[in-house]
C-alpha positions in Angstrom: -0.1 0.0 0.2 1.3 3.7 -0.8 0.4 7.1 0.4 -1.6 9.2 -1.7 -1.4 13.1 -2.3 -4.4 14.5 -3.5 -4.3 17.8 -5.4 -6.6 20.2 -7.8 -5.4 20.1 -11.4 -7.4 23.1 -12.5 -8.3 26.4 -10.6 -9.5 24.9 -7.3 -13.2 23.9 -6.6 -12.8 20.6 -8.5 -14.5 18.6 -5.5 -11.4 17.8 -3.4 -13.4 17.8 -0.2 -15.9 14.8 -1.3 -13.1 12.8 -2.8 -10.7 13.2 0.1 -13.4 12.3 2.5 -14.2 9.2 0.3 -10.4 8.0 0.4 -10.3 8.7 4.1 -12.3 5.7 4.6 -9.2 3.8 3.2 -6.4 6.1 5.0 -5.1 6.1 8.5 -4.2 9.8 8.5 -5.2 12.7 6.8 -2.7 15.7 6.2 -3.4 19.2 5.0 -0.2 20.6 3.8 -0.7 24.2 2.3 -3.0 27.2 1.9 -5.0 28.9 4.4 -8.8 29.4 5.5 -9.4 30.9 1.9 -9.8 27.2 0.6 -13.2 25.7 1.1 -14.2 21.9 1.2 -17.8 20.7 1.2 -18.5 17.2 2.5 -22.1 15.7 2.0 -22.5 12.8 4.4 -26.0 11.1 4.8 -27.5 14.4 3.3 -25.7 16.6 5.7 -23.2 19.1 4.7 -19.8 19.9 6.5 -18.3 23.0 5.1 -14.4 22.9 6.1 -11.6 25.5 5.3 -8.8 24.6 7.8 -9.8 21.3 9.2 -8.4 18.3 7.1 -11.5 16.4 5.9 -10.4 13.3 7.8 -12.2 14.9 10.9 -15.7 14.2 9.7 -14.7 10.4 9.9 -12.6 10.6 13.2 -9.8 9.9 11.1 -6.3 11.4 12.8 -5.9 14.5 11.3 -2.8 16.9 10.8 -2.5 20.6 9.9 1.1 20.6 8.6 3.4 23.6 8.6 2.8 24.4 5.1 -0.3 25.8 6.1 -0.9 29.3 7.4 -3.3 29.3 10.4 -5.8 32.0 11.3 -6.4 30.5 14.9 -9.6 32.5 15.5 -11.0 31.1 12.2 -9.7 27.6 13.3 -11.4 27.8 16.5 -14.7 28.9 15.1 -14.6 26.1 12.6 -13.9 23.6 15.3 -16.9 24.8 17.3 -19.1 24.8 14.3 -18.3 21.2 13.3 -18.5 19.8 16.8 -22.0 21.4 16.7 -22.7 19.1 13.9 -21.8 16.1 16.3 -18.2 15.6 15.3 -15.7 15.0 17.9 -12.5 17.0 17.6 -9.9 16.9 20.3 -6.2 16.5 20.3 -6.4 12.8 19.9 -7.9 13.5 16.4 -6.3 16.8 15.5 -2.7 18.0 15.5 -1.3 21.2 14.5 2.3 21.7 13.4 4.1 23.6 16.0 6.3 25.3 13.4 3.1 26.3 11.4 2.9 30.4 10.9 -0.1 32.2 12.2 -2.5 34.9 10.3 -3.2 37.6 12.6 -5.8 40.3 12.4 -3.3 42.9 10.7 -2.8 40.4 8.1 -6.4 40.7 6.6 -6.3 44.4 7.3 -3.3 44.8 4.9 -4.6 42.2 2.7 -7.9 44.2 2.1 -6.3 47.6 2.0 -3.9 46.6 -0.9 -6.6 45.1 -2.8 -8.7 48.2 -2.6 -5.6 50.5 -3.6 -5.0 48.4 -6.7 -8.1 49.2 -8.3 -8.3 47.5 -11.7 -5.0 45.8 -10.9 -6.5 43.7 -8.1 -5.6 40.1 -7.9 -9.0 38.9 -6.5 -7.8 37.5 -3.1 -10.2 36.7 -0.5 -9.1 39.2 1.8 -8.3 37.0 4.7 -4.7 37.8 5.0 -3.0 34.6 3.6 -0.6 36.5 1.2 0.6 39.0 3.8 1.1 35.9 6.2 3.3 33.8 3.6 5.1 37.0 3.1 6.0 37.5 6.7 6.9 33.7 6.7 9.3 34.1 4.0 10.8 37.7 5.6 11.4 35.4 8.7 9.1 37.8 10.7 6.1 35.5 11.3 4.6 34.4 14.5 4.3 30.7 14.6 2.2 28.2 16.8 5.2 27.7 19.2 5.6 31.1 19.8 2.3 31.3 21.6 3.9 29.7 24.4 7.1 31.7 24.5 6.3 35.4 25.9 9.6 36.5 25.2 9.7 35.5 21.6 6.0 36.5 21.1 6.9 40.2 22.5 10.1 40.7 20.3 8.2 39.3 17.0 5.0 41.4 17.6 7.4 44.6 17.8 9.1 43.3 14.8 5.8 42.7 12.8 4.3 46.2 13.7 7.4 48.0 12.7 7.0 46.7 9.2 3.1 46.5 8.8 2.3 49.7 10.4 4.4 51.7 8.0 2.6 49.9 5.2 -0.6 50.6 6.6 0.3 54.1 7.1 1.2 54.4 3.5 -2.1 53.0 2.4 -4.1 55.6 4.5 -5.3 52.9 7.1 -5.3 52.9 10.8 -2.0 51.3 12.6 -2.4 48.5 14.7 -2.1 48.8 18.6 0.6 46.5 19.9 -1.1 46.0 23.3 -4.4 45.0 21.5 -2.6 42.4 19.3 -0.7 40.7 22.2 -4.0 40.6 24.3 -5.8 39.1 21.2 -3.0 36.5 20.8 -2.6 35.4 24.2 -6.2 35.0 24.6 -6.4 32.7 21.5 -3.2 30.8 22.6 -4.9 28.5 25.3 -7.2 27.2 22.6 -4.6 26.4 20.0 -1.7 25.2 22.0 -3.5 21.9 23.2 -3.2 20.4 19.7 0.5 21.8 18.8 2.9 18.9 18.0 6.0 18.1 16.1 4.0 16.5 13.3 7.1 15.5 11.3 7.8 13.2 14.1 4.2 12.0 14.4 4.2 11.2 10.6 7.5 9.5 10.5 6.0 7.1 13.3 3.0 6.6 11.5 5.1 5.9 8.4 7.0 3.2 10.1 4.1 1.6 11.6 2.9 1.0 7.9 -0.2 3.4 8.1 -1.8 4.9 5.0 -1.5 8.4 4.7 -3.5 10.8 2.8 -2.1 14.3 1.9 -4.9 16.8 1.2 -4.1 20.0 -1.0 -6.0 23.0 -1.3 -6.7 25.3 -4.5 -5.4 24.0 -7.6 -2.3 23.8 -9.8 -3.2 26.7 -12.0 -3.3 28.8 -9.0 0.4 27.5 -7.9 2.6 30.5 -7.0 5.3 29.3 -9.6 3.4 27.2 -12.1 -0.1 29.0 -12.1 -1.5 32.0 -13.9 0.9 34.3 -12.2 0.0 36.9 -10.6 -3.5 35.8 -10.4 -2.7 32.8 -8.3 -2.5 31.9 -4.6 0.6 32.6 -2.3 1.7 28.8 -1.6 2.7 26.0 -3.9 -0.2 23.8 -4.7 1.4 21.0 -6.4 2.0 17.6 -5.0 5.9 18.4 -4.2 4.5 20.8 -1.3 3.0 17.7 0.3 6.5 16.9 1.4 7.8 20.2 2.3 4.4 21.2 3.9 4.3 18.3 6.3 7.9 17.5 7.3 7.5 14.1 5.5 10.6 13.3 3.0 9.8 13.2 -0.8 10.3 9.2 -0.4 7.2 9.0 1.7 5.0 10.8 -1.3 3.4 8.0 -3.2 0.6 8.2 -5.7 -0.6 11.6 -7.0 -4.5 11.8 -7.7 -5.4 15.1 -9.4 -8.9 16.3 -8.7 -10.2 17.2 -12.1 -13.9 18.5 -12.9 -15.7 17.5 -16.2 -15.6 21.3 -17.1 -13.8 24.2 -15.9 -14.4 26.9 -13.2 -12.6 29.8 -11.9 -13.2 32.4 -9.0 -11.8 35.9 -9.1 -9.7 37.6 -11.7 -7.1 36.2 -14.2 -7.1 34.4 -17.5 -9.7 31.8 -18.5 -9.6 30.7 -22.3 -12.6 28.5 -22.1 -15.0 31.1 -20.2 -18.4 30.9 -21.6 -20.5 34.2 -21.2 -23.7 32.8 -22.6 -26.7 30.6 -21.5 -24.6 27.4 -21.6 -22.1 28.7 -19.1 -24.9 30.1 -17.0 -26.6 26.5 -17.2 -23.5 24.8 -16.2 -23.2 27.2 -13.0 -26.7 26.5 -12.0 -26.4 22.9 -12.4 -23.3 22.7 -10.8 -24.0 25.1 -7.9 -20.9 26.9 -8.7 -20.8 29.2 -5.9 -17.5 29.5 -3.4 -17.6 27.5 -0.3 -15.6 30.3 1.6 -16.7 33.3 0.1 -20.1 32.6 -1.8 -18.6 34.3 -5.0 -20.1 33.1 -8.3 -17.6 30.9 -10.2 -17.0 31.5 -14.0 -17.8 28.5 -16.2 -16.4 27.0 -19.1 -15.6 23.9 -21.2 -13.2 21.4 -20.2 -9.5 22.7 -21.0 -7.4 19.5 -21.9 -4.3 21.9 -22.4 -4.4 23.2 -19.0 -5.2 19.6 -17.4 -2.2 18.0 -19.3 0.0 20.8 -18.1 -0.8 20.2 -14.5 -0.4 16.4 -14.7 3.3 16.9 -16.2 4.4 19.7 -13.6 2.5 18.2 -10.6 3.5 14.7 -11.2 -0.1 13.5 -11.4 -0.4 9.6 -11.9 -4.2 9.5 -12.2 -7.1 11.7 -12.0 -10.8 11.8 -10.2 -13.0 13.1 -12.6 -15.9 15.0 -10.8 -19.2 16.4 -11.5 -19.7 14.4 -14.7 -23.5 14.4 -13.9 -23.5 18.1 -14.3 -23.0 17.7 -18.2 -26.0 15.5 -18.4 -28.8 16.5 -20.9 -26.1 18.6 -23.2 -26.7 18.1 -27.2 -23.1 19.0 -27.7 -20.0 19.2 -25.4 -16.7 20.8 -26.3 -13.2 20.1 -25.1 -10.3 22.5 -25.8 -7.4 20.6 -27.3 -4.9 23.8 -28.3 -4.7 27.0 -28.4 -3.9 29.8 -31.2 -1.6 32.5 -30.3 -0.5 35.2 -32.7 -1.5 32.9 -35.8 0.3 30.0 -34.3 -1.1 26.6 -32.8 0.5 25.9 -29.4 -0.3 22.7 -27.1 0.6 24.9 -23.6 -0.4 27.8 -21.3 2.7 30.2 -21.9 4.2 32.2 -18.6 3.7 35.5 -20.0 0.6 37.5 -18.5 -0.1 38.9 -21.7 0.1 35.6 -23.7 -2.0 33.9 -21.2 -4.8 36.7 -21.6 -4.5 36.3 -25.7 -4.7 32.7 -26.3 -7.7 31.3 -28.2 -9.3 28.0 -27.5 -9.3 25.4 -30.2 -12.3 23.0 -29.5 -13.1 19.5 -30.4 -17.1 19.0 -30.4 -18.5 15.8 -29.1 -22.1 14.5 -28.9 -23.5 14.6 -25.5 -26.0 12.3 -23.6 -29.5 12.7 -22.6 -29.6 9.7 -19.9 -28.7 10.7 -16.2 -25.6 9.6 -14.9 -26.3 11.0 -11.3 -25.5 8.7 -8.7 -24.2 6.0 -10.9 -21.7 3.7 -9.0 -20.4 1.6 -12.0 -18.8 2.4 -15.3 -20.9 -0.1 -17.2 -24.1 2.2 -15.8 -22.9 5.2 -18.0 -24.1 6.0 -21.4 -21.9 5.2 -24.1 -21.3 8.8 -25.1 -20.2 9.7 -21.6 -17.7 6.8 -21.7 -16.3 8.2 -24.7 -16.0 11.4 -23.4 -14.2 10.0 -20.4 -11.8 8.2 -22.4 -11.3 11.1 -24.7 -10.1 13.2 -21.5 -7.6 10.5 -20.6 -6.0 10.6 -24.1 -5.9 14.3 -24.3 -4.5 15.0 -20.6 -2.1 11.7 -20.9 -3.4 10.4 -17.4 -6.0 7.5 -16.5 -9.2 8.3 -14.6 -8.8 6.4 -11.3 -12.3 7.7 -9.9 -15.5 9.0 -11.3 -17.6 11.1 -9.0 -21.4 11.4 -10.1 -23.1 13.4 -7.2 -21.9 15.3 -4.2 -22.8 12.1 -2.1 -19.7 10.3 -0.8 -20.9 6.9 -2.1 -21.6 8.0 -5.8 -18.3 7.1 -6.8 -17.0 4.9 -9.3 -13.7 3.3 -8.4 -11.6 2.3 -11.5 -8.4 2.1 -9.8 -7.5 2.3 -6.1 -4.6 4.8 -5.4 -3.5 3.3 -2.3 -2.9 -0.1 -3.9 -0.4 1.6 -6.6 
């Protein structure tokens, strides 16, 4: 048996929460390794919806769950999320949840700065959620972040708060925002510390113990490959690396412990926020896909932009992310369409290309080249066997596999956990 890394192969919102929850029944441990509470996963279990942002999806099953050092943690958001999920009857305590003691924290000043900068950017805004994720990662790289372990070290905490404010208050002043009061921030942090510290742990050591014991570890990513800070549609990206390689760095487990990489892939394409989107639809078909797929952000509630499946982008994600196979989700949303289209290449400056270039100007200028496919009228919703799918739906799936150069390991045919077709068990590879 192998460990499995789950990542998004598009711009996020591919349905990772449901797939991770389904895989958690085969896993002994679930690890979240990057991102912040800007990510949202919705799990539907026996008709009950659980909306998670920071918590790994394994907590709903009671599977030991870890928030790794690659995640930036808003402690107030985390405590609120724990209480909300507890209110739905789920047990969350230090026996179920551990937090990396070296994970960096998102503080109130990060959100203030994030929103002030977006407002000042005007038409040049990135389209962030305004939750402070970017500024928190900046502080981490600049070596001025407050980490979980600092909550139990008053001397280090005082020094780090002073250093943070010397930087951030100058920025806030320049943006015309009010400076942050150091005593208020100290009081806020010390108050939340008691609720966070019981979960703190050297999780790299915990993971090594799990590995030596032969436990199956599931690594859960947030966002998607096209939002990766290096390989995504920069600058319209998130502030962390979203590819599978981050599972190692963001958890403290060496690369040798990372096994099968499963890329969660929506049967069409969506995007939230600003940035290029070659196959975006602005017509009734795009609106129909959005309505049928309930395409609204889990965290922000923002309406998602919708378009046809882009095989060029997913193939690129497969290559740079080391994806071994995909979980194709929301196939049922395409039920009833007379015609489906798949992007197989781009036209740029009169030339045909088979990849998305790095240049921001080029990304905004590419024109999709489509291949048309016959749709299907039969319902695929709730199908649990490949044999239950219409022949045209099977052809659609097989063509996608050819174009992206990766096999489908799973097919999801509804938000319900068990409406999943297993074609290849990732843990068995």
